[in-house]
C-alpha positions in Angstrom: 95.2 97.7 121.3 94.4 100.2 118.9 97.3 102.9 119.5 99.8 99.6 119.2 98.3 98.8 116.3 98.9 102.7 115.0 102.1 103.0 116.0 103.5 100.0 114.6 101.2 100.6 111.2 104.0 102.5 109.3 106.8 99.8 110.6 107.3 97.2 108.0 109.1 93.8 107.8 112.6 93.0 106.4 111.8 92.1 102.9 115.2 89.7 103.5 112.8 88.0 105.7 110.5 87.9 103.2 112.5 86.3 100.5 113.7 83.7 103.2 110.5 82.6 103.6 109.1 82.5 100.2 112.2 80.2 99.8 110.8 78.2 102.6 107.5 78.1 100.8 109.2 76.9 97.2 110.7 74.3 99.3 107.9 72.8 100.7 106.0 73.3 97.4 108.8 71.7 95.4 108.9 68.6 98.3 104.7 68.3 98.0 105.1 68.4 94.2 107.3 65.1 94.0 105.4 63.7 96.6 101.9 64.4 94.5 103.8 63.1 91.3 104.8 59.8 92.8 101.2 59.8 94.9 103.1 59.7 98.2 105.0 56.5 97.4 108.2 57.3 98.7 109.9 54.4 97.3 110.3 56.3 94.1 111.9 59.2 95.4 115.8 58.7 95.5 117.1 60.9 98.6 120.5 61.3 96.3 119.4 62.7 93.7 116.1 64.9 95.3 118.5 67.0 97.0 120.4 68.5 94.1 116.7 68.7 92.5 115.8 70.7 95.6 118.9 73.1 95.7 119.1 73.4 92.1 115.5 74.8 92.4 116.0 76.9 95.0 119.1 78.5 93.8 117.1 78.9 90.1 113.9 81.0 92.1 116.1 83.2 94.5 118.0 84.6 91.5 114.2 85.0 89.9 112.8 86.6 93.5 116.1 89.1 93.0 115.6 90.0 89.9 111.7 90.6 89.5 111.9 92.3 93.2 109.1 90.3 94.0 109.9 90.4 97.8 109.9 94.1 98.1 106.4 94.9 98.1 104.6 95.6 101.6 102.4 92.6 102.4 100.0 93.8 103.7 99.6 96.2 100.8 99.5 93.6 98.7 97.9 94.0 95.1 97.7 92.9 91.7 101.1 94.2 90.9 102.8 91.9 93.3 100.9 89.0 91.9 102.2 90.0 88.2 105.9 90.0 90.1 105.3 86.5 91.5 103.7 85.5 88.5 106.4 86.4 86.5 109.0 85.0 88.7 107.7 81.7 89.1 107.4 81.5 85.2 110.7 82.4 84.0 111.9 80.2 87.2 110.5 77.1 85.8 111.4 77.7 82.2 114.8 78.0 83.5 114.1 74.6 85.5 112.7 73.1 82.8 115.8 73.8 80.0 118.2 72.6 82.5 116.0 69.4 82.8 115.9 69.0 78.8 119.7 70.0 77.9 121.1 67.3 81.2 118.4 65.2 80.6 121.0 61.4 80.0 124.0 63.3 80.2 126.3 64.5 83.3 125.8 62.6 86.4 123.4 60.6 85.3 120.0 62.7 85.8 121.5 64.8 88.8 120.0 68.0 87.8 117.0 66.5 85.1 114.1 67.1 86.6 110.5 65.6 85.6 108.8 68.0 83.7 105.4 67.1 85.6 107.4 67.8 88.7 107.9 71.1 87.5 104.3 72.1 86.3 102.9 70.7 89.8 105.4 73.1 91.5 104.7 76.0 89.5 101.4 76.2 90.5 101.6 75.3 94.1 104.2 77.3 94.7 102.3 80.3 93.0 99.0 79.9 94.7 100.8 79.7 98.2 102.9 82.4 97.5 99.8 84.9 96.1 97.6 83.4 99.0 99.6 83.4 102.0 100.2 87.6 100.8 96.3 87.9 100.4 95.7 86.2 103.8 98.3 88.3 105.6 96.7 91.2 104.1 93.1 90.8 105.0 93.6 89.9 108.5 95.3 93.0 109.0 92.7 94.6 107.6 90.6 92.5 109.8 92.2 93.5 112.9 92.6 97.1 112.4 89.1 98.0 111.0 88.0 96.2 114.4 89.4 99.2 116.1 88.0 102.4 113.4 85.0 104.3 114.1 82.5 103.2 111.4 80.9 105.5 108.7 78.2 104.4 106.3 79.3 105.5 102.3 77.4 105.6 99.3 79.9 106.7 96.3 78.2 108.1 93.4 80.0 107.9 90.4 81.1 103.9 89.5 84.1 105.5 86.8 87.7 105.3 87.0 87.5 107.8 89.7 84.6 106.2 91.8 87.1 103.6 92.0 89.9 105.1 93.3 87.5 106.8 95.5 86.8 103.5 97.0 89.7 102.5 97.4 91.4 105.1 99.2 88.4 104.9 101.6 89.6 101.1 102.6 93.1 102.3 103.2 92.4 104.9 105.3 94.0 104.5 109.0 91.4 106.2 111.1 87.8 105.0 110.2 86.3 101.9 108.9 83.8 103.0 105.9 81.4 100.3 104.4 80.8 101.2 101.3 77.0 100.2 100.8 77.3 100.8 96.9 77.8 102.8 94.1 75.5 104.7 92.3 75.5 105.6 88.4 73.3 106.8 86.2 74.6 105.0 83.5 72.0 102.1 82.8 74.9 99.3 81.3 76.6 100.0 84.4 73.6 99.5 86.6 73.6 95.4 88.6 77.1 95.1 87.8 79.9 95.0 90.6 83.1 96.3 91.6 85.4 94.8 94.1 82.3 93.5 95.5 80.2 96.3 95.5 77.2 96.4 93.4 76.3 99.5 91.5 72.7 100.4 91.6 70.8 103.0 90.0 69.7 106.8 92.2 66.0 105.7 92.1 66.7 102.6 94.1 69.7 104.1 96.4 67.0 106.9 97.6 64.8 103.9 98.9 67.0 101.3 100.1 69.5 103.7 101.9 68.1 107.3 101.5 64.7 107.4 102.9 64.3 108.3 106.6 65.1 105.1 108.3 65.9 103.1 105.2 68.9 101.6 106.5 69.1 100.9 110.1 68.5 104.8 111.3 71.9 105.1 110.5 73.2 108.1 109.5 75.2 108.0 105.9 77.5 110.0 103.5 77.5 110.4 99.7 80.6 110.8 98.4 80.3 112.3 95.0 82.7 111.1 92.7 82.3 112.8 89.1 84.0 115.3 87.6 83.2 115.0 83.4 79.4 116.1 83.9 78.6 119.7 83.2 77.9 122.3 86.4 74.3 122.5 85.7 73.9 118.8 85.9 76.3 118.5 88.8 74.1 121.1 90.6 70.4 118.9 90.0 71.8 115.9 91.1 73.3 117.1 94.3 69.9 119.4 94.7 67.8 116.3 94.6 70.1 114.7 96.7 70.4 117.4 99.3 66.0 116.0 99.6 67.6 113.8 102.1 68.6 114.1 105.7 72.3 113.0 104.6 75.9 114.5 104.6 76.9 114.9 101.2 81.1 115.1 99.8 82.8 115.7 97.0 85.9 114.5 95.5 88.0 117.3 94.4 89.8 117.8 90.6 93.0 115.4 90.2 95.2 118.4 89.9 94.5 119.1 93.5 95.6 115.6 94.9 98.8 115.6 97.0 101.3 114.3 94.9 99.2 112.5 92.2 97.3 110.8 95.0 93.9 110.9 97.2 93.5 110.8 100.8 90.5 110.8 102.7 91.5 114.2 104.7 91.1 115.6 100.7 86.9 114.5 100.0 85.2 117.5 101.2 81.7 118.6 102.2 80.0 120.3 99.0 80.6 124.0 99.3 78.0 126.6 98.6 80.4 127.5 95.6 80.0 123.6 93.8 76.4 124.8 93.2 76.5 127.6 91.0 74.5 128.5 88.0 76.9 128.1 85.7 79.8 126.7 83.9 83.8 127.8 85.5 85.9 130.7 84.3 89.0 129.7 82.4 91.3 132.6 81.1 94.0 132.9 78.6 96.8 132.5 80.7 99.2 133.4 77.8 97.9 137.1 77.3 97.8 137.1 81.1 101.6 136.3 81.4 102.9 138.8 78.2 100.9 141.2 80.6 102.9 140.7 84.3 105.8 138.9 83.5 108.9 141.2 84.7 106.8 143.9 85.6 106.2 146.0 88.6 102.7 145.4 90.2 101.1 148.0 92.9 98.1 146.2 94.3 96.0 148.4 96.7 93.8 146.9 99.7 96.4 143.8 99.0 95.4 142.3 102.5 91.4 142.1 101.7 89.6 139.4 100.1 89.5 140.5 96.3 93.5 142.4 96.7 95.1 139.1 98.2 93.8 136.7 95.8 94.9 139.3 93.1 98.3 138.9 95.1 98.4 135.0 94.9 97.2 134.9 91.0 99.7 137.2 90.1 102.0 135.3 91.3 102.1 132.9 89.1 103.3 135.4 86.1 106.4 135.7 87.8 106.9 139.6 87.9 110.1 141.2 89.0 107.7 142.6 92.1 104.9 142.6 93.8 104.0 146.1 96.1 101.6 144.9 98.8 99.8 148.2 99.9 97.1 148.0 102.7 97.1 149.9 106.2 96.0 146.3 107.5 98.9 145.0 109.6 98.2 142.3 110.7 95.9 140.1 107.4 99.0 141.7 105.4 101.7 139.9 107.7 99.1 136.4 107.4 99.4 137.0 104.0 103.0 136.9 103.3 103.4 134.4 105.7 101.1 132.4 103.1 102.7 133.4 100.3 106.2 132.7 101.9 105.4 128.8 103.2 104.0 127.9 99.4 107.5 128.1 98.3 110.1 130.0 97.0 109.4 132.8 94.0 111.9 134.6 92.0 109.6 137.4 92.6 110.3 140.5 95.6 107.3 141.2 97.5 107.3 144.6 99.6 104.7 145.1 102.1 103.5 148.9 103.3 101.6 149.8 105.8 101.2 151.9 108.5 100.5 155.6 107.8 100.7 154.8 103.6 96.8 154.6 103.1 95.7 155.6 100.0 93.9 159.0 101.3 97.8 160.2 102.5 98.6 161.5 99.2 101.7 162.0 99.9 103.1 158.7 101.6 101.5 157.3 98.5 103.4 159.3 96.3 106.6 157.8 98.1 106.1 154.4 96.9 104.9 155.5 93.9 109.1 157.5 93.3 110.5 154.6 95.1 108.9 151.4 92.9 108.0 152.6 90.2 105.3 150.2 89.0 104.3 149.1 85.4 100.9 147.9 86.5 98.6 148.9 89.7 95.6 147.3 90.3 93.0 149.3 92.8 91.2 147.0 95.1 91.3 148.8 98.4 87.7 150.2 99.3 85.0 150.6 101.8 82.5 148.4 100.6 79.7 148.0 103.9 76.7 149.3 102.5 75.0 149.9 106.6 78.6 151.3 107.5 79.1 153.4 105.0 75.3 154.5 104.9 75.8 155.7 108.5 79.3 157.2 107.7 79.5 159.2 104.7 82.5 160.5 105.6 84.7 157.4 105.1 83.3 156.6 102.3 84.0 159.4 100.0 87.4 159.7 101.9 88.6 156.3 101.0 86.1 155.2 97.6 86.9 158.6 96.4 89.7 160.3 97.5 91.7 157.4 97.9 90.9 156.7 94.4 91.5 159.4 93.2 95.0 160.0 94.8 96.4 156.5 93.1 94.6 157.3 90.2 96.6 160.7 89.4 99.6 159.3 90.9 99.6 156.6 88.3 99.1 159.1 85.7 101.7 161.4 87.1 104.3 158.8 87.2 103.7 156.9 83.5 101.7 153.6 85.2 101.1 151.1 81.7 97.8 150.1 83.1 95.7 151.4 85.6 92.9 148.8 87.1 90.2 149.7 89.2 88.2 147.1 91.0 84.2 148.1 91.3 80.5 146.6 92.1 77.9 146.5 90.5 76.5 148.7 94.0 77.8 151.5 91.7 75.1 151.2 89.2 72.0 153.4 89.9 73.1 153.4 93.4 70.6 153.2 96.7 73.3 153.8 98.7 76.4 156.5 99.8 78.8 153.1 99.2 77.6 152.6 95.7 77.3 156.3 94.6 81.2 156.9 95.9 82.5 153.9 94.0 80.4 155.5 91.0 81.8 158.8 91.4 85.1 157.4 91.4 84.5 155.2 88.3 83.4 158.7 86.6 86.5 160.2 88.1 88.5 157.6 86.5 87.0 157.3 83.3 87.2 160.9 82.6 91.1 161.0 83.5 91.7 158.7 80.9 89.8 160.6 78.3 92.1 163.6 79.3 94.5 165.0 77.0 97.5 164.9 79.0 97.1 161.4 80.5 99.0 158.4 79.1 98.3 155.9 81.5 95.7 153.3 80.4 92.5 153.7 82.6 90.4 150.5 83.3 87.4 149.5 85.4 86.2 146.4 86.4 82.3 145.6 87.3 81.3 142.3 89.2 78.3 141.4 92.1 79.3 139.8 95.4 81.6 137.7 95.7 81.4 134.0 97.7 83.4 133.8 100.9 84.9 137.2 101.2 85.0 139.0 104.2 81.6 140.5 105.3 79.7 138.9 102.3 76.2 136.7 103.4 78.3 132.9 103.3 80.6 133.3 106.1 77.6 135.0 108.2 75.4 131.9 107.4 77.9 130.0 108.5 78.8 131.8 111.7 74.8 131.7 112.5 74.6 127.8 111.5 77.8 127.3 113.5 75.7 129.0 116.4 72.8 127.2 115.7 70.8 129.6 114.4 69.0 131.7 113.5 69.5 132.5 109.9 68.9 136.1 109.0 67.9 137.2 105.8 66.5 140.8 105.0 63.7 140.2 102.5 62.3 137.3 100.9 63.0 137.8 97.8 66.0 139.6 97.7 68.5 138.4 94.5 72.2 138.6 94.7 74.5 138.0 91.5 77.7 135.7 92.9 80.8 134.6 91.8 83.5 133.0 93.6 87.2 135.0 94.8 89.4 133.0 92.3 87.1 133.5 89.3 86.3 137.2 89.7 90.2 137.5 89.8 90.8 135.9 87.0 88.3 138.2 85.0 90.0 141.3 86.5 93.8 139.7 85.5 92.0 138.7 81.5 90.0 142.5 81.8 93.5 144.2 82.8 94.9 142.2 80.0 92.6 143.2 76.9 91.8 147.0 78.1 93.2 149.8 75.8 92.0 152.1 78.2 89.0 153.8 79.0 86.7 150.4 79.5 84.6 149.6 81.9 84.1 145.6 81.8 81.1 143.8 83.6 81.5 140.0 84.2 78.8 137.4 83.1 77.8 136.2 87.0 75.4 133.7 85.7 71.8 133.8 87.2 71.3 135.7 89.8 70.8 133.7 93.5 67.8 134.2 95.6 69.1 134.5 99.1 66.3 133.2 101.1 67.3 129.9 98.9 71.2 130.0 99.6 69.9 129.8 103.3 68.1 126.9 102.5 71.2 125.4 100.7 73.6 125.8 103.6 70.9 124.4 106.0 71.2 121.3 103.8 74.5 121.6 103.3 75.0 121.3 106.5 73.3 118.3 107.7 70.2 120.2 109.0 66.7 120.8 108.7 65.2 124.2 108.8 62.1 124.7 110.9 63.6 121.8 113.5 67.4 122.0 113.9 67.6 125.6 112.4 65.4 128.8 111.9 65.1 131.7 108.8 64.2 134.7 110.3 63.2 137.8 107.5 64.7 140.9 109.3 64.0 143.7 106.4 65.9 145.6 104.1 68.7 147.8 105.5 69.0 151.2 105.1 70.4 151.7 101.7 70.0 148.2 100.3 68.0 147.3 97.3 66.1 143.8 96.1 68.3 143.1 93.3 71.3 144.5 92.0 72.9 145.3 88.0 75.7 145.5 86.3 74.2 148.4 83.7 72.6 151.4 84.0 69.6 152.2 82.2 72.0 154.3 79.9 74.6 152.0 79.3 74.9 149.2 76.9 77.6 146.4 76.1 79.6 145.2 73.5 81.0 141.7 73.4 84.9 140.8 73.7 86.9 138.0 72.8 86.4 136.6 76.2 82.3 135.0 76.6 82.1 135.8 80.2 83.1 139.7 80.1 81.8 142.0 78.2 82.0 145.8 77.6 80.1 148.4 78.8 79.4 152.1 76.5 80.1 154.4 79.3 80.0 158.1 78.2 83.0 160.3 79.6 82.6 162.9 82.7 83.9 166.3 82.7 87.1 165.3 84.0 87.8 169.1 84.4 84.6 169.6 86.3 84.8 166.5 88.7 88.3 167.1 89.7 87.1 170.6 90.8 84.3 169.1 92.7 86.1 166.9 94.8 88.9 169.1 95.5 86.9 172.0 96.7 85.7 169.7 99.4 88.6 167.9 100.7 90.2 171.1 102.8 87.0 170.7 104.5 85.7 167.2 104.5 86.6 166.0 108.0 84.4 169.4 109.1 81.7 168.6 106.6 78.3 166.8 108.0 76.6 163.5 106.4 74.0 165.3 104.9 76.5 167.7 102.9 78.2 165.1 101.6 75.5 163.1 100.5 73.3 165.6 98.8 77.9 166.3 96.8 77.1 162.9 95.8 73.6 163.3 94.1 74.4 166.2 92.3 77.9 164.5 91.0 75.6 161.3 90.1 73.1 162.2 89.2 71.2 158.6 89.1 71.9 158.4 93.1 68.3 157.6 94.4 68.5 156.6 98.1 66.1 153.9 99.3 65.5 152.9 102.8 67.9 155.1 104.2 67.8 158.4 106.2 68.8 160.5 103.2 65.8 160.1 100.8 64.6 163.2 101.7 67.5 164.8 100.0 66.2 163.4 97.3 62.8 165.5 97.4 65.1 168.8 97.6 66.8 168.2 94.4 63.4 167.1 92.4 61.8 170.5 93.8 65.2 172.3 92.8 
């Protein structure tokens, strides 16, 4: 029966059949009105005159129905607008009949077309009530029949405003699930105690005591849908944190701009993400300035298939550059990105995918790209970023992060690129590991090159912390561990990190690239640092699980090169504000470019034959603030101190 109903749920009754039924209803209503007018005494009714009255009424009413298209609606979805159309049609038809009756009274055929006013008034109310009530009855019967075959879910909607009402209506129209909406929660005292479509609006305290406490409501699982958007992020986070104390599922209504064709669907109401709980307001950028920076340009993006690189591609594409060159050695992810971009719609921007041997450590191959494409702007996102892996393999870290950056930077200067924007990391500040040290050395080289007398390219460095959801970051790791049933592994109970979403980070990269004049190191306001242990606990609650009961958290100890907290500025750096409140500019002294180039070029020919300790020792010489922690290379620090 359920399959039968769903199969025919999108089939509709012919509108002409509906019109015919409406006319039958009107005819019966007129007969009943006439009988009522004469107290059911048939002797006062003249069949010869009545038949003309009935025909006239049906002609006028069918004309009104056709004019207002009151029969075109889907009966099982009848709403206020359909009732309004029926009212207009019936009212206008009654007025027309009244005018005809007044004009023809005592004339033409001895009252053949003169209908008593009392009958018209009675007919108006009977026909209007019957037409509207009949539609609502069919709608109610259909919904009850459909609801009987749906899976029931218990729902509380947080927010009794306009968005909450839209959410309620969307849930009720869902075809797969039957939602029992228990109540609305609203923090506005003037709303508490009211009803919306028969559903009570109550306070959060009452909802918690009545529904959300353990076994408070029949022991059944309850979902809370957060349907408020016009509140500060901090307040939203506080409310969600309080709700998370209960064993419930939490979902959130997305912003209106993300609705498909301007309409909300139940599939868009998603679970609360950890990104929704960041301790700061959303970041916005000056789109007009960025558009001037990128529109009509040829853009080269290295590491284009990575988490940051691919998002930069998506955002750059919206500013309609002439061409985007996507450079990455990862063939499959690059193909997936191309498929995604072409699937999202046609664009005037040409996409050029470059992979295979053209990775950034092969300078000749990268030169061929610059010679053929002549980019105006370069976003350099290619890098090795995983701390433990690079700690075990300094050769690859130095090769890609230092030499690769040197190659792309040198070619940018040689071919007169307008701007070169390097994506760096907070791990480059007072580095304690190989990865951070290589990124800091790359920063030094790029910053020094910007000040070189032969250079005309403006080199800009952007530095930020961890991004939520990037490849290899803690969020995807915790999600996998939760899906596997645990345990969740945290390296230290006191470890903290700054977090930012990938789209936010890339927005700021574009803004910083736009405002940069050359030589700046931009650092981003990452908000308050997040304790990783607290992050793990929140993710457990967001999954509807209980720590210690459903899943455990274990402390594994710091990994090689890992530190308890990251910094965005070194002890020798301070910042100056920019016109964007989320972007600051670090005061950095340029290093001797010629010396850095001499030392890096000197190790290139023998790098593949050089042992790990020699590479790390070179890093420590060129990056004086690099002091290893929890690493096998700590002994090298002692040697340098002795020297």
